[in-house]
N, C-alpha and C positions, 0 to 999 in steps of 0.2 A: 504494500500500500504506500503510495507516494509517487514521487518522480524519480526515474532511474535513467542513468546514462549508460550507453552501450558503445562498444568499439568492436568492429568486425573486420578481420583480414581474410581475404579469400583468394583462391587461385587454382589453376588446374594445369600448369605448365605452359599454357599458351596465353594466359591472360590473368590480370590481377585487378581486384576491386576492393577498395577500402571504404568503410562506412562508419561515421560517428553520428550519434543521435541520442534522443531521449524519448521516453514515453511516460504517460501518467497512468498508474494503476489504481483502481478504486477500492481494492480489498475484497471484491466479490467476483472477480473474473472479467471485468470490463476494462478496456483501454479507452480512456477518454480523450486522448490526443497526443501529439508529440511532433517531433521534427527530425529529419535525417539529412545529412550531407553525404554525397557520394563522390568518390574520387574521379571517376570518368563516366560519361563525358562531362565537360564543364556545364553546370546548370545551377539554378537557384536551389535553395534548400527545399526538400520535399516535406509536405505535411503528412503526419500519420493520422489516418481517418478513424474516427471512433466506430463508424459503421464498418463491419467486417473485421475489426481488430478485437482480439480477446486473449485470455490466458487461463490456464488451470494449473493447479499444484496438488501433488499428493502428499501423504504423510511421510514419505521418504525424502521429501524436499526435491523431487524431480517434477518437471512440468513441461507443458506445451505453451508456446507463444505464437500468435499469428498477428502480423502487422500489415495493414493495407495502407499504401502510400498514394499520394495525389497523382502519380504518374500511371495509376491503374494496376500496379503490381501488388500481389498478395504473397507474402513470404511466410513460411512456417519454420519454427525453430524448436529445438529441445533445449531446456534449461535445467540447471541444478543450482540451488541457492543455499546460503548459510549466513554466518555472521548475524544470527537472529538476536535482536535486542528489543525488549518490550513486545515480543511477538511478531516483529517486523523484520524481514530479511534486509540486510545491508550490502550483501556481496553475492556474486554468482558467476557462473560460466554459461556460455551460450554457443550453440552450433546450429547452422542452418540444416534443415531436415526435410527437404522437399525435392531432392534429386534422386529419384528412384533408379535411374540408369547408371549413376556413378560417373557420368561423362561431363557434367556441367561444373560451373564454379562452385566450390564448397567453402563454407565460411566457419570460422571459429572466433571466439572472443570472450569478453568479460562484461559483467554487469556491475554497476555501483549505484547505491542509493545516493541521491543528491541532497545537498543542504541548500534550500532556497535562500537562506540568508546570505549566501555567497554570490548571488546573482547580480553583482554590481562590478563595474570596472575597477573600483578601488579595492576590491577584495584581493586582487593580485598585487601584492606588495611584499617586497623582500627579495631573497635570492632563491632561484628555482633551477632544479636539475631536470633535463628532459632527454628522452631517448626514443628512437623510432627505428623501424625496420621497413624495407620496401624494395622496390625495383626501379632501375632506370628504364628508358624506353626500349632498350635491347632485352629487357627482362633479366639482366644480370643483377645480382644482389647488392644492395647498398644499406648500410646502417650508420647511424649517427648518434652521438651523445654530446651534450653540452650543458652550459649553465648561463643564466642571465639574471640581471637584477631588474626589479620593477618598482615603480613609484608613480602614483597619480596618472595612470593611463599610459605610461611610457616605459619601454624596455630600454634601459640606459646603457648597459654594457654586458659583455659576456665573452665566452669562448665556445667553439664548436669543433669537434673532431669527427672525421668521416672515414669509413672504410668502404671503398668502392670496388667490390669484387677482388679484394686483396691489395688494392692500391691505397695507401694511407699517406696523405700529405700533411704538412705542418698545420697546426690548428688555425682556424679562421677567427678573427676578432669580430664579435657582434658589437656594433657601435651605436645602435639605437633602434627605435621602432615604436609603433603605435599599438596599444591594447584597447579592445572594446568588448564589453560583456553586456549582452542584452538581458532584459528582465526575464526571459525564458530560460536562462542558463547557457544559451549558445553564445560563443564569443569568437573573436578573431585576434590574431597577433601578426603584424607585419614587421619582420626584422630587416635591418640594414646591416650589411657586412662590410668590413674594411677592404676586402679584395674579392674578386670573382672566385667562386668556389663550386665544386661539383654539386653539392647539395642545393645550391641556389639556382640550378638550372641554367647556368651560363650567364647569370647576372650578379649584381652585387647586393641582392636581397632575396629573401624567401619568407613564406608565410604559412600559417596554419589556421584551421577551423577547429574549435574546441568545444567541449562540454564541461562545465564546472561540476565537480563532485563536492568540493569544499574549497576554502581558500588555500588548502594545502595540497590538493590533488586535482588533476584534470586529465581528460582523455582528448586526443586530437588526431586529425589527419592533415597531411600537407594540403595546401590550397588546391581545391578541385580543378582538374584540367591541366595541371602542370606536372611535368616529370622532374625529379623522381616522385613516384607514388609512395607515400610514407604513412605509417600509423604508429602511434606511440602514446606515452604517458608523461606527465609533468608532476614533479614533487617539490614541495617547498623544503629548503634546507633549514635545519634546526639551529644552525649557528652561522654567524657572519664571518667567523674567522676559524679556519681549520688548519691543522698541522699534523705531523707524523704521529702524535699521540692519539689522534682520532681513530687510528687503526690499532687496537690493543686487545682484541678478543677474537675467539674463533667465530667465523661466519660460515654459513652454508652457501655454496655457490651453485648456480644453475646456468648453463650456456647452451645455445642452439646456433648452428652454422650450416652453411650450404655451399659446397664446392661444386661448380658446374661440371657435369660429366662424371668422371671417376675421381673420388669415391662417392660423391653426392652428399646427403645430409649427415650431420653429426650432432650428437647430444651428449652433454656432460653434466654430472652432479658431483659434488665433493665439498671439501672444506678449505678455507684459507685461514692460516694461523699467523697473524702479524705480531710483532713484539713491542709495538708502540714507539719504536725508535728507528725504524727504517728497514728492518729485516722481516722477511715473510717466507713461510712455507705453504705451498699449495699442493693438495692431494686431490686428484680427479679420477673418477671412473668414467670412461668415454666409450661410446658406441659410434664408430665411424662407418656408416652404411653397412652395418652388420658385422663389422670387425670390432670385437670388444677388447679394450685395454684397461685392466683394473689397476687401481691404486698407483697411478702415475704421480710420483713425488718430485717436486721441483723446489729448490731453495733460491731465493733471489732477494732483491731489495726494492724499496719504493720511496717516493718523495711526494709529499702532499703539499700542494700550493694552497694559499689562503682562501682561494675561491672554491676549493674542494676537488680540483683536478689532480689526479694521481698518476704519475708515470711509474712504470715498473721496469726492471731489468733483471737478466739472469734467469728468467723463467722459461727459456726455450720457446717451444711452439705454443705456449699459453701466455706469452707476454701480452699485456693488455694496457689500455688506458682506462682508468676508473674515474667516476665522478661521485663524490660522497653526498648523500642526502642527510645522513646522520652518522654518528659514530658507528663504525663497522657495518654500515648499510649504504648501498649505492647501486649504480648501473655500471655495466662492463662493456667495453668495446674491444673485441679481439683484433689483433694486428695481422692475423694470418689470411690465407687465400679464401678460407670458408667464411670470412666476415662474420665471425660469431658475435652474438649479442646476448646479454643476460643480466643477472642481478645477483646480489649477495646481501644477506641479512644476518644479524647476530643470532647464534644458536643459544637457546635458553632451556633450562630444565634438566641438565645433566645430574646424575648419570641416567642414561637412557636404557629402558627395558621394554618388554611387551606392554607393561602397564602404562607406559608413556602415551600410548594410543588407546583411547577408549571413547566410545560414543559415535554419534552420527556425523559423518564428514561428507562434503561434496568434492567433486574433482572435474578437471578438464585438461585437455592436451594443449601443449604449446609446441608448435612445429615451425620448421623453416619454410620460407616462401621460395618457390611456389609449393603449394600444399601437395603432399604425396603421402601415401599410406593411409592409416586409419586415424580419424579424429573423432572425438566424442566427449560426452559429459555423462555424469552419473553420480551415485551416492554409495558410500561404504559405511557399514556399521562395525566398528572394532569392538571386540569383547574385553580387551585389556589383558587377555590371557594367552593370545597367540593365534586367534582365528577371526575371520571377518566374513560378512555376507554383503551383497550389494547388487545393484542393477545399473546398467549403462545403456546409453543410446549412441550407436556408432554410425558414422558415414565411412564406407569402405569403397575401394575402386570398383566393386561389384554392385554398389547401391547401398540402401539403407538397412541397418540391422537394429531395430528397436527392441527395447526391453530384454536385453541380454543379462540374465541373472547368473550370479555365482554365489556359492554357499560353502561354508566350512573351509575356506582357503586359509592355509597357515601363513603366519608372518613371524619373523624372528629378529628381535633387536636385543642386544646384550651389552652390558657395561664393559664386557671384555672384547668388544669389536676393535679391529685394527685402527679405526678412526672413530671419533665420537659420533654417535647417532647413526652409524652405518648398519644397514641390515637388509633383509630380503622380504619379499611379499608373496612368495609362492614356494612350493616344495622343492623345485629344482634350481632355485636361485636365478631365474631368468628375469626377475624384476628386482632391481637393486636400488635402494634409496637412502636418504638421510633425513632424520627427524630434525626439523628446525625448532619446534617447540611442541607443547602438548596440543596445539591447535593447527599445526602445519607440517606437511611432509612433502618431499619431492623425490621422484624416482624415474628411472629409465628402464627400458627393456634392453637386456644385454644381447639379444639375438635378432631383433627387428632390423630389416635392411633399410627401412625408412624410419629411423628412431625419432622420438619426441621426448620432451620432458612432461611428465604427468605431475600436475600440481594438485595436492589434496589439502583441503582446508576445512575447518570446523564452522 
């Protein structure tokens, strides 16, 4: 019940479409309106029509969502929700669920409950980290991570790093820009850059259309009709001055990349263990297009700038640029050919055992673009003793697979694990993950040829 923002990224190897929007739910199954911006072709925002739009939810927190837009399209989605506060969901995952043949564009994304008090331009004030993933006109992968400061409707300064299919240039300075937020929660930001940059489409500026979640978080796509086509998130930094001591505790890392041709998509989960003074150890479990490499350990160093930009060295093929949102939390831009993108957040609740996971959780996939393999959403109920049951709705290359149930599946997490929070979610160890906290888990398949990161939240 209330207004929810959503971000969808879709693709099928020959095309990409990103959508950011919002809809209003009345608590009884009716959608009373909303708006959506689509990356291609360039067009005004679409309105979501109350007539023919609806939703339903079950006791397992899975549901169906239908959105009818002013261009005559009717799209059906499966959703899974959580973060329940006062009986109202604040968080969720979403996947398009109307492509029975498996040949069309398929979409996955996130839902966030919006705070209407943030629907003003002046709500965007302070320093913000942003990151996005997408494609250039050639459909090659591009990712970016950056930071900017904002005050009274102006983006005043910042930095931006870009990996364009393995090509990483020096950071671009953001030198200004205009911010506008409408009363509906929809907004725009137009940035000015100091030099021509790849992410700017061959100009000295770039823009985004956003949906406010709160003054501390937003969802966005790049300005519709302009390449590269990007979709991402914005987070407010908790501090105006950051240094090496801002990385001082174990964080769980998740990364997704895509190298064209061979080997294809890759997915990693693991831990980063910084010492607070410039030294760091990273341990990752990685599936690269079906080839699994466990417990890759690298020792290196890092330097944190006052704006939260972090450079790393000595980490080999996982060297990256980080942007800090908070202490031990931020976004990751990989420097390799797969143009990996991800995040890290502090691990809490050690020691970790089977009892660390108990109750009803929802989950969704995070995959590289263009989308390949299986994507889906669902719910899991952990018993706290080593078994779980659940149901998921999947899109596969062969079409739709709704209501796939699983029961009595074993999971195993022990305080004696080789890395904190590392464990398995099936009998043969083909699902391997890390506990972030008692409300979050991330895992990968060790055998899938089109791997993804599965994000499980309470």
